[in-house]
C-alpha positions as CSV (number, residue, x, y, z in Angstrom):
1,M,0.2,-0.1,-0.1
2,E,1.5,3.4,-1.0
3,K,2.2,5.9,1.7
4,R,1.0,8.8,1.1
5,Y,0.5,10.3,4.9
6,E,3.2,9.4,7.4
7,N,1.8,10.5,10.6
8,Q,-1.3,12.2,12.5
9,H,0.1,15.6,11.6
10,D,-0.5,15.0,7.9
11,V,-3.7,13.5,7.7
12,S,-5.0,16.2,9.9
13,L,-3.5,18.9,7.4
14,R,-4.7,17.2,4.4
15,L,-7.9,15.4,4.9
16,H,-9.4,16.6,8.6
17,N,-13.2,17.8,8.2
18,S,-13.2,17.6,4.3
19,I,-15.5,15.1,1.9
20,L,-13.9,12.7,0.3
21,K,-15.0,9.3,-1.5
22,Y,-14.4,5.7,-0.4
23,K,-15.5,2.7,-2.6
24,D,-18.1,5.0,-4.5
25,T,-19.6,6.5,-1.5
26,Y,-19.0,10.4,0.1
27,Y,-18.3,10.8,3.8
28,Y,-16.5,13.3,6.1
29,A,-13.2,12.5,6.9
30,S,-12.1,13.6,10.2
31,L,-9.5,12.6,12.8
32,L,-11.0,10.4,15.8
33,D,-11.0,11.7,19.2
34,G,-9.8,9.8,22.2
35,A,-13.1,8.0,22.9
36,T,-13.1,6.5,19.2
37,R,-9.6,5.8,18.5
38,D,-8.0,2.6,19.1
39,E,-6.1,2.2,22.5
40,D,-2.5,1.2,20.7
41,S,-3.1,4.2,18.2
42,N,-0.4,6.6,18.6
43,N,0.9,9.7,16.7
44,D,1.9,7.7,13.8
45,D,-1.4,6.0,13.2
46,T,-3.1,7.4,9.8
47,T,-6.2,5.9,10.7
48,I,-9.1,8.5,9.8
49,G,-12.9,8.4,10.6
50,L,-15.6,8.5,7.8
51,H,-19.1,10.1,8.5
52,T,-22.2,10.6,6.8
53,L,-22.6,13.6,5.1
54,K,-26.3,14.7,6.7
55,E,-26.1,13.0,10.1
56,H,-22.5,13.3,10.7
57,K,-22.7,9.5,12.0
58,L,-19.3,8.0,12.3
59,V,-19.8,4.8,10.4
60,K,-16.1,3.5,9.3
61,K,-12.7,3.7,10.5
62,V,-10.0,3.8,7.6
63,D,-6.4,3.9,6.9
64,A,-5.7,6.9,5.3
65,N,-3.4,5.1,3.1
66,D,-6.2,3.0,1.6
67,P,-6.3,3.0,-1.9
68,D,-9.9,3.1,-1.9
69,L,-10.3,6.3,-0.7
70,D,-10.1,8.2,-3.0
71,I,-8.8,11.9,-2.5
72,M,-9.0,13.7,-5.8
73,S,-10.9,16.7,-6.2
74,L,-14.9,16.3,-6.2
75,P,-16.8,18.0,-8.9
76,L,-18.5,21.0,-8.2
77,G,-21.3,23.0,-10.1
78,Y,-24.9,23.6,-9.6
79,I,-27.1,22.0,-6.8
80,E,-30.5,22.0,-6.0
81,G,-30.9,24.7,-3.2
82,Y,-33.2,24.6,0.0
83,K,-36.2,24.9,-1.6
84,W,-37.6,23.6,-5.2
85,N,-37.3,26.7,-7.1
86,Q,-33.6,27.6,-5.8
87,T,-30.0,26.6,-7.3
88,L,-27.1,27.1,-5.7
89,Y,-23.7,27.0,-7.5
90,L,-20.5,25.3,-6.0
91,A,-16.7,26.2,-6.6
92,R,-13.6,25.8,-5.6
93,A,-12.4,29.3,-3.7
94,P,-9.8,31.0,-5.6
95,Y,-6.7,30.6,-3.5
96,R,-4.8,27.5,-2.7
97,R,-5.3,25.6,0.5
98,Q,-3.7,22.5,2.3
99,K,-7.0,20.3,2.3
100,Q,-7.3,17.3,-0.4
101,G,-11.1,17.3,-0.8
102,I,-13.6,19.7,-0.5
103,C,-14.7,21.5,2.6
104,T,-16.0,24.6,4.0
105,D,-12.2,26.4,4.0
106,N,-12.1,25.8,0.2
107,V,-15.5,26.2,-1.2
108,V,-17.7,29.0,-2.1
109,C,-21.3,29.2,-3.1
110,Y,-23.0,31.5,-5.5
111,S,-26.7,32.5,-5.6
112,T,-27.4,32.1,-9.1
113,Y,-29.7,35.6,-8.9
114,D,-26.7,37.8,-7.9
115,R,-23.9,35.6,-8.6
116,V,-22.2,36.9,-5.4
117,P,-19.7,34.7,-3.8
118,R,-20.7,33.5,-0.3
119,P,-19.1,31.0,2.1
120,V,-20.4,27.9,2.5
121,S,-21.4,26.0,6.1
122,S,-21.7,22.2,6.7
123,D,-25.5,22.7,6.2
124,T,-24.8,23.6,2.6
125,F,-23.0,20.1,2.3
126,A,-26.5,18.2,3.7
127,I,-28.7,19.5,1.1
128,P,-29.7,16.5,-0.8
129,G,-29.0,18.9,-3.6
130,F,-25.3,18.0,-2.8
131,D,-25.7,14.5,-2.8
132,N,-27.6,14.3,-5.8
133,M,-24.5,16.2,-7.3
134,L,-22.1,14.1,-5.8
135,K,-24.4,11.4,-7.9
136,N,-25.1,13.3,-10.9
137,K,-28.7,12.8,-10.1
138,Y,-30.9,15.6,-11.7
139,V,-34.2,16.9,-12.8
140,H,-34.6,16.2,-16.3
141,Y,-35.0,19.5,-18.7
142,E,-38.6,19.1,-19.8
143,A,-39.7,18.5,-16.2
144,I,-38.0,21.8,-15.4
145,L,-40.0,23.7,-18.0
146,S,-43.3,22.2,-17.1
147,S,-42.5,23.3,-13.4
148,I,-41.9,26.6,-14.3
149,R,-44.8,26.8,-16.8
150,K,-46.8,25.5,-13.7
151,A,-45.7,28.3,-11.1
152,G,-43.9,31.0,-13.2
153,A,-46.9,33.3,-12.4
154,E,-46.4,33.4,-8.7
155,S,-42.8,33.3,-8.5
156,D,-40.6,36.4,-9.3
157,Y,-37.5,34.0,-9.8
158,I,-36.9,30.4,-10.4
159,A,-33.8,28.9,-11.1
160,R,-33.3,24.9,-11.3
161,P,-30.4,22.7,-12.3
162,F,-30.6,20.1,-15.1
163,N,-26.9,19.3,-15.0
164,I,-23.7,19.9,-12.8
165,N,-23.3,22.8,-15.7
166,F,-26.3,24.0,-16.6
167,C,-29.5,25.9,-15.3
168,V,-32.4,27.2,-16.1
169,S,-33.4,30.4,-14.7
170,Y,-36.8,31.9,-15.1
171,Y,-37.5,35.8,-14.7
172,N,-41.1,36.8,-13.9
173,K,-40.2,40.5,-14.5
174,G,-39.9,40.6,-18.6
175,K,-40.9,37.0,-18.9
176,K,-37.4,36.1,-19.9
177,T,-35.8,32.2,-19.4
178,I,-32.3,32.0,-19.7
179,L,-29.9,29.3,-20.0
180,Q,-27.0,29.3,-17.6
181,H,-23.6,27.7,-18.0
182,N,-21.2,27.9,-15.0
183,L,-22.7,31.5,-13.7
184,V,-22.7,32.7,-17.2
185,D,-26.2,33.3,-19.2
186,I,-25.5,31.6,-22.7
187,G,-29.0,31.5,-24.5
188,D,-32.6,32.5,-24.3
189,I,-35.4,29.5,-23.8
190,D,-38.8,29.4,-25.5
191,L,-40.6,28.4,-22.7
192,E,-43.6,26.8,-24.6
193,S,-41.5,24.8,-27.1
194,G,-38.1,24.2,-24.8
195,L,-36.2,25.2,-28.1
196,V,-33.0,27.0,-26.9
197,N,-31.3,30.1,-28.9
198,L,-27.6,30.4,-27.8
199,Y,-26.1,33.6,-28.0
200,P,-23.8,34.4,-30.8
201,E,-20.4,33.9,-28.8
202,H,-21.8,31.0,-27.1
203,N,-23.4,29.1,-30.4
204,H,-20.9,26.6,-31.0
205,S,-20.6,22.8,-31.7
206,V,-19.6,22.0,-28.2
207,F,-22.5,23.5,-26.5
208,I,-25.2,22.3,-29.1
209,M,-23.5,18.9,-28.3
210,K,-23.6,19.1,-24.7
211,L,-27.1,20.1,-24.8
212,A,-28.3,17.6,-27.2
213,E,-26.9,14.5,-25.3
214,L,-29.1,16.4,-22.3
215,G,-32.4,16.5,-24.5
216,V,-31.9,20.0,-25.1
217,T,-32.5,21.2,-28.4
218,V,-30.9,24.3,-30.3
219,A,-32.8,26.3,-32.4
């Protein structure tokens, strides 16, 4: 087994309080306290506790050098927010940190409406939409348009993601429906037909192909 971490200090610096993937499941990783560590452990022990994202319940103790512990950076993007009509956009903070995985120290959260970066808390990672993002589980594009048609008249603003990189934003004022890609407006959506009119600077084969794969037709 490759030794990536030599001792508890290394583990604390790199992994403590970060979200990591272990055998296809995502967990909070943290150092074990005195009550949960093994009696014969010492400062060279590289064991780390894995906790559920929502309840923070300890479910596993593994060696931080275990090859099944994936320390690669997790994909970040759009998540369903605290309400059905709210979307948040998660991104790496624009500065270097020691942590591997993601944590409250190295992630910022944007509202799709004002696009202002804000700090995240552990509650953000407990939102069902965050877990759905990690599993690439999103509402289908057509279902989003249907929900906007039903509720649009009663809502000033609706934002719903259908992919980690794509979001539909509806503005009641002006009756505009916008296609957003990583917080950038790239086209208008005809709410009745679902057809997308990409803006000239974004009307290229990459977007057209990606959208086609997600069931979105470009006019």
